[in-house]
C-alpha positions as CSV (number, residue, x, y, z in Angstrom):
1,M,-17.7,3.8,2.0
2,S,-18.7,7.0,4.1
3,A,-20.3,6.2,7.8
4,N,-24.0,6.5,6.6
5,G,-23.4,3.8,4.0
6,T,-22.9,5.8,0.8
7,S,-19.9,5.4,-1.4
8,P,-17.8,8.6,-1.8
9,A,-18.1,10.2,-5.7
10,G,-15.6,12.2,-8.0
11,E,-16.0,14.2,-11.4
12,G,-18.5,12.2,-13.6
13,G,-19.9,10.2,-10.9
14,R,-17.0,8.1,-10.5
15,W,-16.5,6.2,-7.0
16,M,-12.8,6.8,-5.6
17,L,-11.6,5.6,-2.2
18,S,-11.9,7.6,0.5
19,A,-9.1,9.4,2.8
20,D,-9.7,6.2,5.2
21,H,-9.7,3.9,2.5
22,V,-6.0,5.0,0.8
23,E,-4.9,5.4,4.7
24,R,-5.9,2.0,5.7
25,L,-4.6,0.8,2.4
26,S,-1.1,2.1,2.4
27,A,-0.5,1.3,6.1
28,W,-1.6,-2.4,4.3
29,I,0.6,-2.1,2.0
30,T,3.9,-0.9,3.9
31,S,4.1,-3.4,7.0
32,G,3.4,-6.1,4.3
33,A,6.1,-4.5,2.1
34,D,8.9,-4.0,5.2
35,R,8.3,-7.9,6.3
36,A,8.9,-9.2,2.2
37,Q,11.8,-6.3,2.4
38,I,10.3,-4.7,-0.4
39,S,9.5,-0.8,-1.0
40,P,6.2,-0.1,-0.7
41,D,5.7,1.4,-4.0
42,Q,7.1,-1.7,-5.5
43,A,4.1,-3.7,-3.1
44,A,1.4,-1.4,-4.5
45,D,2.8,-1.6,-8.2
46,L,2.6,-5.5,-7.8
47,L,-1.0,-5.3,-6.0
48,L,-2.0,-2.8,-9.2
49,E,-0.8,-4.7,-12.1
50,A,-2.2,-7.9,-10.2
51,L,-6.0,-6.6,-9.6
52,T,-6.1,-4.8,-12.7
53,S,-4.8,-7.3,-14.9
54,L,-6.3,-10.6,-13.5
55,D,-7.9,-11.0,-17.0
56,A,-5.0,-11.0,-18.8
57,P,-1.9,-12.7,-19.1
58,A,0.3,-9.8,-17.3
59,G,-1.9,-10.0,-14.2
60,L,-0.9,-14.0,-14.1
61,D,2.4,-13.1,-14.7
62,A,2.1,-10.7,-11.9
63,L,0.6,-13.2,-9.5
64,A,3.4,-15.6,-10.2
65,S,6.5,-12.9,-9.5
66,E,8.5,-14.0,-7.1
67,D,8.5,-10.4,-5.7
68,F,4.2,-10.7,-5.4
69,Q,4.5,-14.1,-4.0
70,R,7.2,-12.7,-1.2
71,W,4.9,-9.9,-0.6
72,I,1.9,-11.6,-0.2
73,T,3.5,-14.5,1.8
74,A,4.7,-11.5,4.5
75,R,1.4,-10.7,4.7
76,A,-0.5,-13.7,4.9
77,Q,2.0,-14.5,8.0
78,A,0.8,-11.1,9.5
C-alpha cells in the first residue's frame, strides 16, 4: 500500500507489490536465508511454493520440507 492507503495497480488492474514491499520482503528473506545457511533464491522459492500451494498437496509438502522448516525456524529466532 502506498502512503495514502491505495494499492499500486499493474497492467489490467492487477495489484502489484510496491518497490518498498519488494525491498522489505527481499531483506526479510535474505536475513532468514543467511541464518538457515541456504541461498536467498532457495528461501524465496520455498516461501512461494508454501504460499501459493497451501490448498494442494505440493504446498503441504513444501511446508513439511526440511529446508522450509530450517528457514522458517531461523526466521522465528530473529
